[in-house]
C-alpha positions as CSV (number, residue, x, y, z in Angstrom):
1,X,172.9,126.4,97.2
2,X,174.2,123.7,99.4
3,X,176.0,124.5,102.6
4,X,179.0,122.1,103.5
5,X,179.7,121.1,107.3
6,X,183.2,120.5,107.6
7,X,184.0,118.0,110.2
8,X,185.7,114.4,110.8
9,X,183.1,113.5,113.2
10,X,180.3,111.4,111.8
11,X,178.1,111.5,114.8
12,X,178.2,115.2,114.5
13,X,177.4,115.2,111.1
14,X,174.2,113.0,111.7
15,X,172.8,115.2,114.3
16,X,173.3,118.4,112.2
17,X,172.0,116.7,109.3
18,X,168.8,115.9,110.8
19,X,168.3,119.5,112.0
20,X,168.8,120.6,108.3
21,X,166.4,118.3,106.9
22,X,163.8,119.4,109.6
23,X,164.0,122.6,108.3
24,X,163.9,121.8,104.7
25,X,167.6,122.7,104.2
26,X,170.3,121.3,102.1
27,X,173.4,120.3,103.5
28,X,176.5,118.2,102.6
29,X,179.3,116.6,104.6
30,X,182.6,117.6,103.6
31,X,184.8,115.1,106.0
32,X,188.1,116.8,106.9
33,X,190.6,117.3,110.1
34,X,191.9,120.1,110.5
35,X,194.5,122.0,113.2
36,X,193.1,124.5,115.8
37,X,195.2,126.8,117.7
38,X,195.2,126.8,121.6
39,X,192.9,129.5,123.0
40,X,190.7,130.1,126.2
41,X,187.6,130.3,124.2
42,X,185.5,128.3,121.7
43,X,184.6,131.6,119.4
44,X,188.4,132.3,118.7
45,X,189.1,128.9,117.9
46,X,186.2,128.4,115.9
47,X,186.6,131.7,113.9
48,X,190.3,130.9,113.3
49,X,189.9,127.6,111.9
50,X,187.1,128.7,109.9
51,X,189.5,131.7,108.3
52,X,192.1,129.2,107.6
53,X,189.6,126.6,105.9
54,X,188.3,129.4,103.7
55,X,191.7,129.2,102.1
56,X,191.5,125.8,100.7
57,X,187.3,125.3,100.8
58,X,184.5,126.6,98.4
59,X,182.2,128.8,100.2
60,X,179.7,128.7,102.0
61,X,180.6,126.3,104.7
62,X,180.7,126.0,108.5
63,X,182.2,124.5,111.4
64,X,181.3,124.0,114.8
65,X,183.6,124.0,118.0
66,X,182.2,122.9,121.4
67,X,183.7,123.3,125.1
68,X,182.4,121.4,128.5
69,X,182.7,124.2,131.2
70,X,182.7,122.5,134.7
71,X,182.2,125.1,137.5
72,X,184.0,122.9,140.3
73,X,186.9,123.2,137.8
74,X,187.0,126.9,137.5
75,X,185.7,126.2,133.5
76,X,188.0,123.5,132.7
77,X,188.2,121.7,130.5
78,X,186.1,124.3,128.2
79,X,187.6,124.2,124.9
80,X,190.2,121.3,125.6
81,X,187.1,119.1,126.0
82,X,188.1,116.6,123.2
83,X,191.7,116.5,124.4
84,X,190.7,116.1,128.2
85,X,188.1,113.4,126.9
86,X,191.0,111.3,125.2
87,X,193.3,111.7,128.4
88,X,191.1,111.1,131.3
89,X,187.7,110.2,129.7
90,X,184.3,110.3,131.4
91,X,185.7,108.0,134.4
92,X,188.2,111.1,134.9
93,X,185.6,113.7,134.8
94,X,183.6,112.1,137.4
95,X,186.3,111.8,139.9
96,X,187.3,115.3,139.5
97,X,183.9,116.7,139.3
98,X,180.8,114.7,140.3
99,X,177.9,116.6,141.2
100,X,179.2,119.7,140.1
101,X,177.3,122.6,137.8
102,X,178.4,122.3,134.3
103,X,177.5,123.4,130.7
104,X,178.1,122.9,127.3
105,X,178.9,125.6,124.7
106,X,179.0,125.1,120.8
107,X,180.2,127.9,118.6
108,X,179.3,127.4,114.7
109,X,181.2,129.5,112.4
110,X,179.6,129.9,109.1
111,X,181.7,131.5,106.3
112,X,179.8,132.9,103.5
113,X,180.8,135.7,100.8
114,X,184.3,136.0,102.6
115,X,182.7,136.9,106.0
116,X,182.5,134.8,109.2
117,X,179.4,134.9,111.5
118,X,179.1,132.9,114.7
119,X,176.2,131.1,116.5
120,X,176.2,130.1,120.0
121,X,174.4,127.5,121.6
122,X,174.6,126.7,125.5
123,X,173.0,123.7,127.6
124,X,173.4,123.7,131.5
125,X,173.1,120.8,133.8
126,X,175.3,118.8,135.8
127,X,178.0,115.9,136.0
128,X,176.7,112.9,137.1
129,X,177.9,110.5,139.7
130,X,178.4,107.5,137.2
131,X,178.4,107.0,133.5
132,X,174.9,105.7,132.0
133,X,174.3,103.5,129.5
134,X,172.9,104.3,125.8
135,X,174.6,106.5,123.1
136,X,178.2,107.0,124.1
137,X,179.1,109.8,122.4
138,X,181.6,112.0,124.3
139,X,180.3,113.3,127.7
140,X,177.1,112.6,126.9
141,X,177.2,109.5,129.5
142,X,177.9,111.8,132.3
143,X,176.0,114.9,131.7
144,X,172.4,115.6,133.2
145,X,170.8,118.5,131.5
146,X,169.1,120.7,133.7
147,X,165.2,119.8,134.3
148,X,166.3,115.8,133.8
149,X,167.2,112.9,135.7
150,X,168.9,111.4,132.9
151,X,172.1,111.8,130.9
152,X,172.2,113.0,127.6
153,X,172.9,109.7,126.3
154,X,169.8,108.2,127.8
155,X,167.7,110.8,125.5
156,X,166.7,110.3,121.9
157,X,168.3,111.7,119.2
158,X,165.2,113.7,118.6
159,X,165.0,115.1,122.5
160,X,168.6,115.6,122.8
161,X,168.6,117.8,119.5
162,X,165.7,119.7,120.7
163,X,167.6,120.9,123.8
164,X,171.4,120.4,123.2
165,X,173.8,123.2,123.0
166,X,174.5,122.3,119.2
167,X,170.8,122.2,118.4
168,X,170.4,125.8,119.9
169,X,173.7,126.9,117.7
170,X,172.0,125.3,114.8
171,X,168.8,126.8,115.3
172,X,170.5,130.2,115.6
173,X,172.4,129.5,112.5
174,X,169.2,128.3,110.3
175,X,167.3,131.4,111.6
176,X,170.3,133.3,110.0
177,X,170.1,131.5,106.7
178,X,166.3,131.6,106.7
179,X,166.1,135.5,107.5
180,X,168.6,136.2,104.7
181,X,166.8,133.9,102.0
182,X,170.1,131.6,102.1
183,X,168.9,128.3,101.2
């Protein structure tokens, strides 16, 4: 069985694909944009999108939804992270929340046998005072993970996948797949 990852983001697919290969699991990519509801949490958004996609995509497949929760901003932008990234960018977040504690949360929703299973990963850290060099994906250049003195953008792809919110959610997904003999 080949599991499909539904995303329009090639960078996300590359991260996820590397984790699957490491565990000897097969993955295909279906590049697709889809509308998301507005909701206060990633779990609701991910579940709703997964259920709507099930009407159009052969199972099994999964999607993910990620938010950035900044303490100083009472959890904002949360699930609106992509919109805020497109609107004010990293420089705007630095102006609003430099030095604040924050965390990323990824929720993966797997649709298999007409049932949604969800898997979560969280990465705690803080918002840096300046944008770093390195990989310019999303908020990576301004997010310093707990226990590190450099941003996510400055970590190697391997290091990032080991500690990242998406990596943790993927580990939970793969644990489920393996323990249920789904390959």
